[in-house]
N, C-alpha and C positions, 0 to 999 in steps of 0.2 A: 470236168465233173459237173459244173453248173449247167452246161448244155444238156448233158445226159440225164440229170435228175430233175430238170424243170417240170416235166409232166407229173412227176411223183409228188411235187409240192403244189400242184395246181397252177403252174405258170406256163404260158406259151411264148414268153418274151425271150428273144435271142440277145444275150448280153454281149457276146463276141463270136466271131467266126472260129477263131483258134487262139489259144493262149498257152504259154509255158512260163514257168518260173525256174530260173537256174540258180541253184543254191551252192555256195562255196564258202570257204573260210581261208583267209590269208594268215598264215602262221606268224609272220612278222608283225602285221598290223594288229592282229588279235592280241598278241602278247603285249604290244604297246598299250592298247586301250584297256586291257584287263589289269595291267600293272598299275594303271592310274585308278581304276575302280573295278574290283573283281565282279561286281554286279553287272558289268557290261556283258557278261556271259549270256544274259537274257536276250541279247541281240544276235547271237550266233545261231545258225549260219546266216550269212548275208545273202540277199536275193535280188536278182535282176529279172524283171518281167518283160515279156514280149507278147503283145496282144494285137490281134487283127480285128478291126471293126469295119463297118461300112465306110467309115471316114479314112481308113488307112491303118498303118502299123504304128503302134506306140511302144516305146521302150523306156523303162524307168525303174525306180526303186523307191522304197519307203524312206522317209526322212528320219535321220537319226538325231538324238538330242545334242544340243550344243554342249561344248565343253570337252569332256573326256572321249567322246565318240567322233570328234571332228575328223580324225584321220580316216575313219571308215567312210564318213560322209564325203570327204574329198576323193577317196578311191572310187566310190560308187559314181560320183559325178563324172570322173575321168573315164570310167568304163562306158557309161552311157553316151558321153560325148563322142568317144571313138566309134561306138557302134552306129551312131547316126551320121558319122562323117564330119564332125566338127573338130 
């Protein structure tokens, strides 16, 4: 979307070559974190991004708050580590 709309907002900068965000929700972990704090619903769904730039491919996720969202943070770190081969 950013590459497609750049000229509409007066920019010719290429931010990335390609990018996707994969959204999902883990029923087990979501229930766990929302039983601790129902307001954790604001973090659902969880997303992993894959972005290609001139420097290469980046895979990551946003950081989640410490405390009741730690199980989600751990899951996201595990998924990213597996995706990059660690």
